[in-house]
C-alpha positions, 0 to 999 in steps of 0.5 A: 855843106849846109848853113854855116858851113862856109868858113873864111880865112883863119882868124888871127890868134888873140892873146889869151889870159894866163891860167891863174888869171883865167881861173880867178876871172881877172881882167873882166872889163877888158875881156867883156868889151872884146867879147861884145864886139865878137858877139856882134860879128858872129851872132849878128846882134848888138851886144850890151856895152859892158857884158861881164865875164862870169865870176865864180861864187866862193862857197858854191857847189855845182854839178856837171853831168856827162858821159863816160869817155871811152878813154878813162884818162880823159875823165880823170883829167876833167876831174883834176881840172874841176878840183883845181878850179874849185880850189882856186875859187873856194867852191866845189865842182862835182863831176858825174859821168854815166854811159852815153845810153843813160845820158838821154833819159837822165837829161829827159828826167831832169828837164821834166822835173825842172831840177838836176845838174847845173850843167848837162852835156848835150849830144848832137842837137839836144839844145834844139830839143831842150832850149827852154831848159838851157840859158843863153850863153852868147857872151861866154861863147863870144868870150871864147871866140875872141881867144880861140877863133871861129867855132866849127860850123857843126858845133855851131849848128848844134849849139845855136838856136834862133840865133842865140847860143844855148850851149858852149861848144865842147868837143867832137868825137871823130868817127872813122874805120879801124881795121886789121891790116894783117887780116886785110893783107891775108885776103889780098886787100892792100888798103882800106876801100875808098868807096862803099862798093869797094867795101863790099868787095873787100868785105867778101874777100876778108870774110872768106879768107879769115872768117872775121868779117867787117861788122857794124851796128844797125841798132840803137847805138847813139854813136856808131849807128848814127855815124854809120847810116846817115853818111851811107844815106847821104852818099847815095843821095838820100835825105830825110827832109829837104833843105827847107826842114819841112818836106819829108823826102826819104822815100826816093830812088836814092834812099832805095839805092842806099838800102840795096847797098846795105843788103848787098853788103850783108849778102857778101859777108859784111855783118850788121848787128841790130843788137849792138850798142856802142861798146859792142864793136869795141869788144868784138874787135879787141876779142879778135872776132871782127876785122874792121868797124866804124868807131871813135878812136878808142879802139886804136887808142886802147890797143896802144895803151891798154890791150897791146894785142893788135896795136901794130896791125891796126890802122884807121881810115876815113869814111868811104864815098858813095855815088854822091860823095863822102860824108861824115857825121861825128859824135859831138858833145857840148855843155849847156848851163841849165835854167834851174841852176842857182849857180849859173855864173859859177857854172859858166865860169867853170866851162870857160875854164875848161875851154881855156887853151892850156887846160883844153890841151891837157885834156886832149893829151889825156884823151890821146886823140879821142877828142877834137877841139871845136874852136879854130884855135884848137884844131892844130893841137900837138896831140895830132902830131904824136901818132900819124895813125890817128890822122884819119880821125882828124881828117873827118873833122877838118880837111887837108887845108884845115877847113872844117867839114862834117854834117848833122842828122837831118842834113841838109836841113838846119838842125831843129827840134824835129831833126833832133827828134828823128835822131833820138828816135833812130829813124834812119838806123831803123830804116836800114835795120828793117831793110837788111832784116827783111829785104823789103826796101819799100816797106822800110822806106814807107815806115821811115816816111810815116815816122818822119811825117809825124815828127815834121808835121807836129807843131 
């Protein structure tokens, strides 16, 4: 599964601080000593003898920039907790949310200016892109690991740069398929396909019988496009780069097989939309225009709590398999404290408050299964027992034995500045888009190869 993907036995749960004590940062000396020992075990370094738990400063004002959740109640709960933390410590926490598409340019602008929010939410491997603009949070992550256990290896791979934590693990938005059971049954399809080839067969049947195709973006959707086309590539054995993180290997028979699969799927009634961004497949599903799509849990959740049109006939399923197996890429968010912040200790303390188990569970409950926790002690949250239809989403983060699973852009190479650049430039998605638009797999691979060589050959 790549570096850091082998996970040992479940760590013993530790006694956590009470919420009030946590908010007021009491017991710092005891917690610091424990955090230091965990840092030595997980980061491989020798911790300082007396690292201090961050203490919020009364009178401080900090700002967190992150995306708008597709489940509004989750953002409302975040703002409630920010106010609670501020009131308890005599300070102000401002929460600014923007669309996921706006988050990248806003982050780039802040980094270029060397000024902006105290905390920025990092998508995927952004800590590898903006390392020098983030602060070291080894102590804070160790503090959380002592209470919540190991970090999910994909969050760890994104957050850890050069052996040090540059972001605090926050969440995974699992991606699976939401589909209309009534439309599938009308077409004689009794369950969601288990393989990519079976998806083509089902797609033709459903499109012919109902006129409502299986559909997905092949455009620049930061969530749905990346989480679709990277797993398709891997499922046929294709890779962007070798495990060494340097050798570009995209131009291969395995990649060509993946591209030809996408072309065949389109020829058999499955629709790929290059213009779709992340909200578009949600809107198409709720408007009764499509029968299935890959997405976060928001389609199903919003049907249940808001639209109530297709909630009874919507089910969810994990990613199909290719000849080389089944692979998963989830949309992952982590929080970085920025180097220009004048209130770094307060920012760190607030992020620890968000990750305190009681607070985090309240946020997960508000999100209704849209988010999954990044620490071992958060995996079995009660939210996953409310609605069994959501288990497909849990099952793309951890397997049936509770072991973490998942890959990242650039896999099997470890995340790096280069793999993150490929992700933000949509190299893989653009390759598939070109192939399905033209039918020319060789030209699509050659174009992707040239882009990747420019990225991985740069200093």
